[in-house]
Structure formats: C-alpha cells, structure tokens
N, C-alpha and C positions, 0 to 999 in steps of 0.2 A: 675360386678365390676371381674377385673382382681384380681385373687389372688393367680395364681399359675404357675410356668413357669416349663414345663418336658421338659428333655433334653437326648436326644439320646447320644452315645460315639463316637463312631469310624465315621469322618468324619464326625460329628456333631462338638462337643467340638473340635477336633483335627483332621487333617489329614492325621489317620494314615494307610490308607490301603496298600501305597507302602510299608510302612516297615512291612507290615503283609505278604505284596506278599515275599517279601527277606527273611523273616523267614520260612516262608513255605517251599523256597526253601534252607533254609538252612540245615532244618529239614529231606527234602530226602535225601539231599547230604551225612547226618550223617549215615543216616542209610542204606545208600548204593544204591539207588532207581536214575533212571536216571532221575528223572520227574524233569520237569523245568515250569513254570508257568510265561510267560513272559506277559506283561502288556494287551495285548488283549485279551489273553485268561482268564486271574485274570478278565478283565474287566466282561465275561462271567460266570463265575463262582460267582461272588460276589451276580447273582440271587440267587445261594443258600446262604442261611443262618446259619449263625453257621460253625465254622472252623473244627468240626471232620465231620459233615455232607459232608462239603466241600472237606474234602479228600474222603469220600466212594463217593461222586457222581462221583469224577474225576475217581478214581480207576474201579470203574465198567465201566463208559466210554472207561477206555484202555481195562480194560477186562470183555466184555459184560458174558462171563462163569465164573463169580467168585464164584466158589463153591467148587475149591480144599479146602480152609481151614473152615473147621469148626467155626459156630457163635461164640463162643469166643475168639478163636484166630486171626480172622479177627477183631474182635473190641478189644484186645487185640494190635493188632498192628496197628490200627487207633490210638485207645490213646496213644502209645510211639511216634507216627509223630509229633501228638498235643502236649504232654507236651514239645517235642525236639523243638517243634517251638516256644512255651511258652518262653522257654527259652534261646533263640536267641532275640525273640522281647523284653523281658526284659532287655539282654545286651543293647541292641540299644538305647533301651528306655533310660536305667541309663546313656548312653555314650554322652544324647544329641539330639538325632534327630531326633526330634520332638515336637512340641510346641504347645498352644492352636493356635486356626484361630484367626483372626486379628477381634477383637471386643467383644470376648466371653468371657474374663475375667470380663473387664468392666463391661457389661452388667448383669453378675453374683455379682457383686459386688455391684452396684445401685440397681440390685432387693432385695439383700440381706439388705441393708440400708433401704429400703421402707417398708419392711416386706413381702416382698411377699415369697412366701414358693417355694424352690427351691427340685425338684427330678430328679432325672436319671432314667431312663426307657430303657434298652439295654438287647439285648439277647446275649450278648460277657459274658465273666465267669469274675466271680471276682477280679481274677488273673489281668488281663490286665486292668481292671477301676484302680486299686489298682498302678499299677506299672506307667501308664500315670499320671493319676492325682494326686500320688506325688512327680513326677518328675516335671509335669507343673504347679501347683499351689503351692503345699509344702504338708510339714505331715499332716498340720490341712485341708486336702482339705474336710474331710467330714461335717466339722463345715457349709459349705456353704449348705447342700445337707439334706433335712427333713429326706430323705428316697432315698433308692438304691434299685431299683429292676433289677434281671440281672438273667443268665442262669441259678444261683441255686435258682432262686424263680417263673420264669416262664420257665415250660420244652417247651410250646411251642412257636418256634420260629418265628420271625415277616417273612413272614406280618399277623400272627397271630396275633389277637388284644391281646391278653392271659394280656401282659406286663405292656399295659397300662392302662386296666382295672382293673388290682389290686393296679397300681398306685393310679388311681382314688379311688378305695375302700380305702385303706391305709390312704389316703391324709383326706377322708371322704369329697372328692369335687365331685360337678355335673363338667362333663366335659364343660360345660358350662362357668364357673367359671375359665379356663386356657387355656395355649397356649401350643405345640408341636413345638419343634426344629428337624430337620432330614435333611438326607443327600439324601436320595436311597426312590427308588416309593417302594421297601418292607417294609422301615420303613413308608412310608407317607400313605401306606394303611393300617399297623397296625394302626397307629394314626387316622385314618380317621372312622376305623371301632370300636372304641372305642366313637364316636363321637367330637374328640377334632379338631378344628382348628388347622394347622399348618404349620409353616415357618420352608421353604428348603432352605439350602443352599451348593447346590450341590458341588461335589469334579471333579477332572479330570475323575475321574473314575463311576460317576455318572450322569454327564452333560447329558447324552444323553436319560433319563431316560424322561416318562411322570410325570410333574409335575402341570398337567393343574387344580386337584382339589385343591392343596394347595393355601392356603391363602395370603401369598406372596412364591416368586421363587428369593432369593438374592445372590447375588456372594460370601458374606458374612455378618458379625454384624456387619461389621464396620461403625461406625462412625448411629447403632439405638441403641439409649435410650428406655426409659420409655413411654415417651409421643408416637415416634412412635407403642409401643406393644400396648399401652393401647387403642389408635385412630382402629388401627387393629381390637381389639379384639372388639372393640364395634362396627365396621362394619358388622364383623363375627356374631353378636349376632343380629343386626339388619335386616340382611338376613336372618337369620334362620330359623324366621314363616314362610318368602315366601317361601323358600327353601323346607322345612316341607308339605306346604297347597299344 
C-alpha cells in the first residue's frame, strides 16, 4: 500500500533554478568578481550538488592552481558568496518571482486529505526551503509535511542516497511503501539508491538527463491524482520481485 510521498524541492516543487542562477550572478557582482553563469554553463554546473560546492568547483575550474588562499580563507570566501546568493534569492522569491509547478499543490492537498504522509528530502539549505514554501504555500506550509530532511541533516549531497535513507528511517517506512518525486539525474540516482520508485518531472535545465530508470517521466504533475500514483506504485511493486530475481 502506498503510504507516503517524498518530494525534492528545487526543480520539483517549484522551477527555481533560473532564480538560483540569477542569484549566484548577483552575489558574484556584489563581491566584485567578473564571473557570470549563463544558462548553458549553469546547466553543466547543476551536475554539482550544493551551492557552496558549485561555487568552489567553478572557482577551481577558472583557477586550477587555487592554492594562494589558505583553507579557511578560501572557505570564508565561498561562504560569503553563498550567503549573498541566498539573500538575493530570498528577495526574488519574496517579490513573487516563482510559484509551485503545475499540479503540485493540488496533489499535496489531496494526499494530505487522504492520510498519506508527506516528506521533503533535499540537500538544499533550510533557508532556501523556508523562503520558497512560505511564499508559494503560505506560513503554515510545514503542516503539510511530516518531516523535512535537508542540507542541515544530510551532509552527503545527492546523488548519494543519504537524505532519502534518513527520510525513510524517520518515517519508519520501507521504500516499497513510498514514492519519490525528483527533477534531475542526481536526484533520481539518490532516490533509487534508497530503493524508491521515482516519478520525475524535468525542467528546462534537466530535460537532457537520463531518466530511463524512473517509474514515470512527466512534463509536470498537472492532472495527476492519487489514483494515478496508487496504480503506478502498484505496478512498480508488482515488477519489483521480477527485477530482483
């Protein structure tokens, strides 16, 4: 029986990546760096999970001999840029620059009303989650979700399955009782690594990723109801013994 839905945030609940890209560029300008991430380069950088990790990866690409700064100074610089990026992103979200993706809120509300347990499993920061969902759902957004696992509780970024494994452990449910929702190859790999059948709704930034192992790959959740999810979940569980054999 399907008992829980587990959602990624960025790209899945809301198509936020373009705002994140703009926020990174605003932060770089604020600290006086001539860095600029266009859409094509940001698409590649999304293969690196985590904002701080993305900044450091890019810096090392531009400056392979990045040894002039000591370890703490380098980390401080990355932390500073990331903090400015978060502030820029928060301003844009509060200005109404992003909404939930089609079908997301109605599915969340239907699942809550039906008694399914809802969780978030992301490796983005708690601040990102809070500002987005307060704006998109309202101040009581936490009432929809029984638990939230994020970068503060799962140190290993996707595609590592840590965040999903911890979510299942805290839900006290087997993976076979749940469905995961993702938008990227890293997210899909993380969910599959925890044994979760996964529905993927790609964005423009992830459309070219390999989603051949997803339970379903859909343009959005518009028109998707609990009857669809239960049937797809049933099919996934029926196929599981054969796949295991």
